[in-house]
Every structure is written in structure tokens, then in C-alpha cells.
Steps between C-alpha positions, in 0.01 A plus 500: 500500500356478851340180630239535775401203714137424576358284779471223239826307470659537155235749380673832432421847373773615266558868446690565181640832400406690190755727335368800309663721241391705199425179305263352757569238763677169557423239769643165599225288655684174556845434630477129576844496658382739774160332539656155524698618805178545701271223369545177698504271194664496159298632208556609144241684294420319175195679358370857475128573465325824410128554560294797378164538675204731527401662830332267753646178357563246774737215426562223750554363743742263321785270593676190375556194717851372569720409318373769260447773761605845383674798653387827341642847468203730430533856366255749352617664179189717457203560727421367846412167664411362839730200527411209729717207610361224725740291708426129442815369668369281782819531705490881482386715795303707246323199343152603383575872522517732203731783400344798322686784332407762242753514217511787252713586203626807687617349829799304365411200716473131414391204712690174525249223578660170601392149413217378718279807456180547302501824301239732360444864422234757420567771242405846623554695176424444132778365279703374792809308391649245740838335450591193698789259495466138613754234590302202371309457175122481490386142555122460444482169689638674810282813488267563793277791590333637811181702489585870525214541748597207726323569833795369704741743334254790513718705262430872498510578128421867585226524235141389455515149356187539285674650195804277469613362167601145579539187291257212547796285598602736782139559602445127546804424716403331826584625846827360628487187716685633802460174692765297317 
């Protein structure tokens, strides 16, 4: 397992290795003991989620307020996504900036997204399967969303936005109030 730093503190790309033989392949995508050596706070994954989506599904941008904020380890089991993480940590030098990375089932890479980030993704292939681990359970009263097309963020989704499949809930998120 190789952990690559990004310019966003505590946000890492994790390259895991796949072993092949005549039976197929085997991969380890999470070794929390190694990851915990580089993340600046203690965490322990408590829930795994699997999402299966059609092509052009946009989910997000979601986050949970403290004390229910979540770290996420995002991997693609099948297909391809454009993964987006927005830094909402006011004390961070990258506050208000976003991280964008294309994840595929063939690149053996995961993204560790720390607490204090909004997260979203766009599926780029049909029947894309995303697996993500979180370190805090879903708490509806703490859930917040930011509009995926927030003019301040100006996220480059790398596709025409006319044909997106997006829930009414995500479509109606407000722009983020960057003033407070």
C-alpha cells in the first residue's frame, strides 16, 4: 500500500496492490494501521456503504456537521467516477478549494477524505459500483448539502451538466455561505 499526499492536509490517495494468479485477483484496500500513521487525528471506520449507479448520476455535495462529521475511504469496485472533495475547514490554507480525481475499478486507487470536507461524485460509466467506509454513522439531523454547481466553487465536472441524473434533494441544495 502506497499513500500519496495531496496539497489538502489529511486528504490522501491510496494506491493498493492487486495480486493476480490463475484464479483471478486479490486486493487489500484498507490497512487502517498504516493510514492512521499519516492522518493527524484518530479514526476508526464503523460502517461500509455500497452504491450502484447508472452513468451520469451526480451525488452530493454532502457532509455532516460536527460532532457527526465523517472521514471517508472511497473506492470504485466497478466502473469510473469523478470524485470531488471540498475543503470546509476554516483554519485550512485550502479552505474553499476542491480536490478532483478520477477513480476507476482498474487503477487500484482509493481516496481518504478527512472530516471537514463535503463530498460528491459523478459516475462516468453505467453500473458503476462505489464502496466507501465512514468513521461516523449517518445522522440525518447533522446532514448538510452544497449545490454541486456552486458558483464560488466553480467545479469542473468535465461533462455537460444538462443530462445529469440527480436527486431533487441534491438539486435543491443551496450555495455554501462562505462568509461565516
